[in-house]
N, C-alpha and C positions, 0 to 999 in steps of 0.2 A: 714824369715816375710815372713808374706800371699801376696799373689798375687792372683788377679783375672782375667780373659780374658774374658767379656763377651759381646754373640753377640744379642739383641732382633730384633726379625724379626714379619712380616708378609708377605700376598700373595702381597702388593704395595711394600712391601719393603726388599725386600730378592735378593740381586741383581742375575744373570744369573750366576758368577761365583763363587756363595757363595751356592748354590739351590743343593750340595753336602753336605754340614751338614746334609741336609736331612736322607743321606743314612749311615749315621756314627751311629757307635752301642756305646752304654758304654762297653757296652764286649768286645766290639771290641779292644779299649781303651787299656784296660787293659793287653788283649793276647798280643796286636803288639809293646807294648810301654812295654817290662818287658826288656829294656836295661838301660830306664832309671830309676832313683832309686826314684821313685814312692812312699813313703812312705808316703808321705802328701799331698793327692791328692783324688779330688774326682769332679764325671763328671754331670753336673745336667741338662737335656733337655729334655723342656719341648715342649708344643704344639708350643710356640714362643718368647724362651728362650732357649741358649745354654751358659753352661759357662763352667769352666776351672777352680775350684781354687788349687790352689800349692802350690811350694815354689819360690820364688823369683824365683831364678836359672835355676828350670825348666821351669819356665814360654815360655823360645821361642822357648825352646826346642820341647814342643807340640804343639808350633803355627809351627814350620816347618816342623815338623810329619805330623799333622792334614791337613797340604794345598800338604802335596807329595812336596813342595821345588817349587811348580809351583806359578808361577811368577805372576801369573794377580789372579789367586787366596789367594796370598796370600797381594798382592798390593788390593786385596777388604777388606781381610778378616782387614788390617792394618786401614782402611777407616772409617766399620765401628763397630768393636769390642771396646767396653770398658775398654780400664787395669788398676787396680789399684793398687798398692802397700800402706803395712804397716795395717794404724789405718783406712784409706780408704778403702782397702781390708775388713778390719770388720768389717766396719762400712756399707757396700752397704750388707756384707750375713744380719746381723742384719734388713735389709731395705729389702729385699727380701725374706724371712724366715717370716716377722710378714705382707707379704701381700703391705709393704708402696710402693712398683716397681713395682703393677701387675698392665698387663690392667688392671681388673677389681679388685680398691683399696679394701683394707683388705681381697683379694682373698685364703680364708680356706686352700685352696686343697696345694696352694702353699706349706707348711709347710711339711705337709705328704710326699707330692716330695720330700724336701729338707732333712727331715731323712732317707726316703729309698733312696737317693742316698750316704749317708754318709756310708748304713750300706751296700747297695751293693760294695759299695769301698772295706772295709772293709772284704770284704768275701773274697776279691783279697790280702788281707795284704799291700792293699795303704790308709790305712788310721790309721797316726801316736795316739798317746796318746791325745799329743799337739790341732791336728785335728779336735778329736771327744771331745773334752774338748770345742772348740769351737764353732758346733757343737752345743753340746748338753749347752750350753751357748745361741745359737742366737733364742734356743725352749723354752728358758725359758724366752726371751728378747719380742718372740711371744704367749707366755702364757697371758705375764704380759698385755701389748697393746690388745690383745683381750679381758682380762678381766674389764680395768682400762677406756677406751674408747668406744664409742662407732663407730667405725673405721669399723664393722665387719655388726651394725645393718643392717635388711633387707636381700635384694638377697647378695648371700657373695660370689656364682659359676655361671658359665654358666649354668650346668645343674639344680641348682635351678632356677633361670631365664627361661631359656626353661622351664621347670615342667610351672612354674606360668604362662611363657606365655603363654601356652596351657590352665588353668585353665581359665584365662582370655579370654580368642579367645571364649572359647567354653560352658563356665559357671560351669555344671557338666561333668566328666568324665566315670561315672559309663558308661554308655552306647553306651562307644567307642570303639574302636576296634585299639589294641596300638600296634605299631611297632619295638622296643629297638632295632639298630641292632649297634652292638657291643659293650662289656659286660669288654671292661677293668679299668679305672677306673675311668675314666670322665662318662664310660656308666654305672656305679654301684652307682657310684655317682645318673647319673640321676633315675637309680630304686629307689634308698631305697627315693629319694625329691617326685617323682611320688609316690611310696607309703603310706607314711606316710602323705605329705602334700597334694595329691587329694582322688581323691575319685573312684580314677580310679580301677575297676578291671579284664580287661580280656586285661593282656600285656603278650605279647611271647617275646620272647630274641633271638637274632636272631648274632653268631659271627661264625669267621671265624675256631677258636678253639673253636671245637665244648665242648673238655672238663669245658670252660669257661665259657659257659651257661649254660649247666649242673648245676654248681656249685649255681650259680648264684640263677638259679628257685630254687633251693632249698634253700638259704637263703630265701626264698621273695617267695614261692611258688608259683612259674610262670611258666604255659607254655613256651618250646624254639619249637627250627624247627635246624636241620644243616641249610650252607652257602646255597647248591642248592635246597633247596626247599622254598627262597624269593621270590622269583615270586613269589608263589604258594599262600604264606600268604600276599602277600601284595593286591593281586585280591581283599582280602576282607577286609582291615586292612583300616581305617580313617585316623589315625595320623601316622606317621614317626620320630621317632628322630631318626641321622645316626652321631653316634659318636668313629666312626671307627679311625684310624689311614695310611690312605694308603696315598702313595702321588700321585694317580690318581682318576676322577671322580673315581665313584662305582654306583650314581644312576644315569640314562639319563633321557632324556624323555621318550626315548621309554621303559621304562624301569619300567612304572604306566603305559604302557595300560592295560585299562577293569580293571582301579582298583576304587576302590573309594576317599582313599586318597584326600583332599583337602590343606591339610594343612601339611607340612614339618618342622622339626627344624634340623637343621647343623652345632654341634657343633664340624665338624674337622677343622685343619687346619694344612693342607691344605683343606681346601675345597672337599667334598668328592660328593658334588651334583652340578651336572649341574644346572646354571641362569634358560636355558632353559624348563625347569617342568618349569613355572610361564607362561608359551604360552597355557597349557591347562588352565588355572587357578588355581591352586595350590601359595599359600601361601607360599613361602619358607622364613624362616628366617634363616641369616646364624650369623656368630660371630662379626657382625658391628649389624644386628639388631637386633642382640639381646642384643648389647650394650647400644642400645641405649632406649632402654626401660626402664633403669634404671639411664638413665643419672640423674636425680630430684634426686634420689637418693642419685645421688654418690655427688652429689653436696653437699647434709647431709655429706657422709661423707668426706671428704675433710676437711671441716669445721674441723675435728677432727684431721684433719693430723700435726698438734703442738703439742697438747698432746702426741700423738705416739711417734712423732721423739721426742721429751721433756726427753720417758724412754729407744729408745734407746740412746742418750749421755749421761744420766747419766748411766749406764750401759761401754758404751766406757770408760767414765770417773773415771771408777772403776775399768776395762781392764790395763787405763792409769797407774791410783797409784798405783795396785798391783807391774804393769811390773819395775817403778824408784822405789818402797821397793822394789824389787826382785836383782834390781842393787846396789841400797843402802847397801842393808845386803851385797852383794858379796866381796864389795870393803870395807865396814866395817868389818869383818871377815876376811879380803887380812891384812888391819891394823895391829889388833886383834895377827891374827898368827907373823905375819913380828914385833912386838913389842916382845913380848914374848920371839921369838927365837931370837932377837936380844940380850933380856935380858941375858938369859943361853946359848947363843954361846956358854962361853968360860967355860963350869959347865963339868965337863965330868962324873957328875951325874947323869947316867941314870931317876935318882925322877924328876930330873927337866924339860931333857923331856917328861919326864907323866906328869907332873905337865900342862906343856903346853898343851897338847891335852887334858886334863881336860877341863884347863880355858875355852880353846873353845866350847865344846859342854856344858860346864856351861854357857857360854855366849850364847847359841843359845836358849837354855832351855831355858832363863829367856828375850829374846827376843820374843818366838816365841806368849807369849798373847798378848804382848803389840800390835806386829805385827797383832791377830788376832783381834784386837780391830780398830784395823785402826789407833792408836797412830801417832803424829806427825813420820815420821823416826828421823830427829838430836833429840827430846828431849826424844825420850825408849831409842835413844843406850847412851845420856849422863847423861840419870837414871839409865841404871843397869848399867856404866862401873860406873859410885858415886859410887851406895852400894856394888861394888864388892871393891870399893876401888882400884881401875888401878890411876895410874899417866899418866895423858892426854899429860902431853907436857913429854916427857921420856927423851927429849935431855934437 
């Protein structure tokens, strides 16, 4: 049975006891917990979400190990974590992947994060076929939600909101020198939004790992500099986007000394820009400010939530129906085997035993097309038994 332990957080709601979560790496989880039978497990870690999906029997082993059996951490985890099992866990996975549980309702980025999390788990041989099937189903549900509702209409990510905020602030960005600090997923998405949906031309990429900046600059034909040159590029820049993933403040008041920058968008979580920069007349948009910019649009998206949830529930119902049918067929097959083995139990004729096996195989062959067309289980079973001339009351 699937289980999930989910913690959602931001700077204001992650307690001191749980801030260790920021330091947990997914790679570390899989490498340090090899003694557990984690063949059905993947970990989703985003800027404001930490979730472990695994089998029910493994969930508390993971819980105790991730908190290092620390009582204060453990109590804090139990207070803040949402732990779900079975159908509720699957429903949660579908909602998360479809962006229905995101801070930004309809967020596009989360589906690719779920896919990447599953693929990373597979790299460590921790993703079973069953778990991978559930993830693929969740991705299909997400696609259907995005296709058949307007829940993703308008700005659907922090990156697109930030790029549009700059466009609204300055009108044209064609004559602005822009620095994008951080070229991981959000930074990548930000660059895509700036190049595709604005007239920005002068963009410089900065990243701690230089090769990532080089790769992204090659894709969009942009300039790049190493992180050691950040101070020099800030002096001549007009706009700064920060999309780093540090646990500490990277842009402080003195970082902007003699700089022309008067507008900063900080997409990092936790914040990587000190609020003190506002003292120098800099307009700083953090995640909370960016979220408020499209509250009106979010209101329109919320109207689409019932339609989106109807799609999720339809797929949940389909899965439940298939599971019931699977259980029914298992019992039906046992009944057939028992009936025929009883019939031929006193026979010494080996052909009778072969007949039993052949009958069971033929039974399943006849049932399969009916199952695929999702006919009523009992009706399908009785139909096949009647056609094969089986006495349904052998006693």
